[in-house]
C-alpha positions in Angstrom: 74.7 411.4 191.0 73.3 414.9 190.8 75.1 417.6 188.9 76.2 420.3 191.4 77.6 423.8 190.9 79.2 426.2 193.4 77.6 429.4 194.6 79.8 432.4 193.9 78.5 434.2 197.0 78.7 431.6 199.7 80.6 428.7 198.1 77.7 426.4 198.8 76.7 423.6 196.5 73.8 424.2 194.2 71.9 421.6 192.2 72.1 422.2 188.4 68.3 422.5 188.2 68.1 425.4 190.6 68.5 429.1 189.7 69.1 430.3 193.3 71.4 429.1 196.0 69.5 427.2 198.8 71.9 428.6 201.4 72.0 432.3 200.6 69.1 432.7 198.1 71.3 434.5 195.6 70.9 433.9 191.9 73.2 431.3 190.4 73.6 430.5 186.7 74.7 432.0 183.5 74.6 435.7 184.6 76.8 435.0 187.6 79.3 433.0 185.4 79.5 435.7 182.8 80.0 438.4 185.6 82.8 436.3 187.2 84.5 435.8 183.8 84.2 439.5 183.0 85.8 440.3 186.3 88.7 437.9 185.6 89.3 439.4 182.2 89.2 443.0 183.6 91.6 442.1 186.4 94.0 440.4 184.0 93.9 443.5 181.8 94.6 445.7 184.8 97.6 443.6 185.7 98.9 443.7 182.2 98.6 447.5 182.0 100.5 447.8 185.3 103.3 445.6 184.1 103.6 447.5 180.9 103.6 450.8 182.7 106.5 449.6 184.9 108.6 447.7 182.4 107.4 449.0 179.0 106.0 447.0 176.2 107.8 444.5 173.9 110.5 446.1 171.7 109.0 447.4 168.5 110.9 448.2 165.4 110.1 450.7 162.7 109.2 449.1 159.4 112.3 448.0 157.6 114.8 448.5 160.5 115.1 444.8 161.7 116.8 443.0 158.8 117.8 439.9 160.8 114.3 439.4 162.4 115.6 439.2 166.1 113.1 442.0 167.2 115.9 444.4 168.0 116.3 447.5 165.9 119.1 449.6 164.6 116.9 452.7 164.3 113.9 454.0 166.2 113.1 454.6 169.9 114.7 451.3 171.0 118.0 451.3 169.1 119.7 448.2 170.6 121.0 445.9 167.9 124.7 446.4 167.1 124.7 444.1 164.1 121.5 443.8 162.2 122.8 441.3 159.7 123.2 438.5 162.3 120.2 437.3 164.4 122.6 435.9 167.1 124.0 439.3 167.8 121.5 441.2 170.0 121.2 442.5 173.5 121.2 439.9 176.3 122.5 437.2 174.0 125.1 434.8 175.3 128.5 436.3 174.5 131.2 433.6 174.1 134.6 435.0 175.2 137.6 435.1 172.9 135.8 434.8 169.6 136.2 438.4 168.6 132.5 439.0 168.3 130.4 441.1 170.7 127.2 439.0 170.7 125.3 440.9 173.4 126.1 444.5 172.2 127.7 445.6 175.5 130.8 446.9 173.8 133.2 444.1 174.8 133.8 440.5 173.7 132.8 437.9 176.2 133.0 439.9 179.4 131.2 442.6 181.2 132.9 445.8 182.2 134.4 445.8 185.6 133.0 448.0 188.3 135.9 450.5 187.9 134.8 451.2 184.3 137.6 449.2 182.7 137.1 445.7 181.2 138.6 442.7 182.9 141.1 440.8 180.8 139.8 438.0 178.6 140.5 434.4 179.8 144.1 433.4 178.9 145.4 436.9 178.6 147.4 439.0 181.1 146.2 442.2 182.6 147.8 445.4 181.3 150.7 446.7 183.6 149.8 449.3 186.1 150.8 452.9 185.1 154.5 453.6 185.9 155.5 449.9 185.8 157.3 447.9 183.1 155.4 445.5 181.0 156.2 441.8 181.6 158.4 440.1 179.0 156.7 438.3 176.2 156.7 434.5 176.5 159.9 432.9 175.1 162.0 436.1 175.5 164.5 436.9 178.3 163.7 439.6 180.9 165.8 442.8 180.5 168.8 443.1 182.9 
């Protein structure tokens, strides 16, 4: 069976021994492959530059400012890490509620701030009383008369 290549100009099949396409008479071979690969690399580079312009590059730390190695810094242009001694505490980490640790550096343990600007109560706890109302009695105590 003959070894065939595809013409980059007309998508016709070209025998490996020919240097021009029998359908469109354009040159086929190494120069065309190199040009096609160069265009692919340049297009990929343009896409990467566009994405970096929109979303920014990866976080970069100043030397000596990332003690735990989680790629989030405590000093520099991207100050994000709220505990640089623990690699599990960093922005966008999973934050387990009720453990007393703010793993995702959002300022609250295990929950996101509510839309009103106040945090929702942690699971298993009661919400604070509304202003001007009495607090509910503690469990195991009698309600005031």
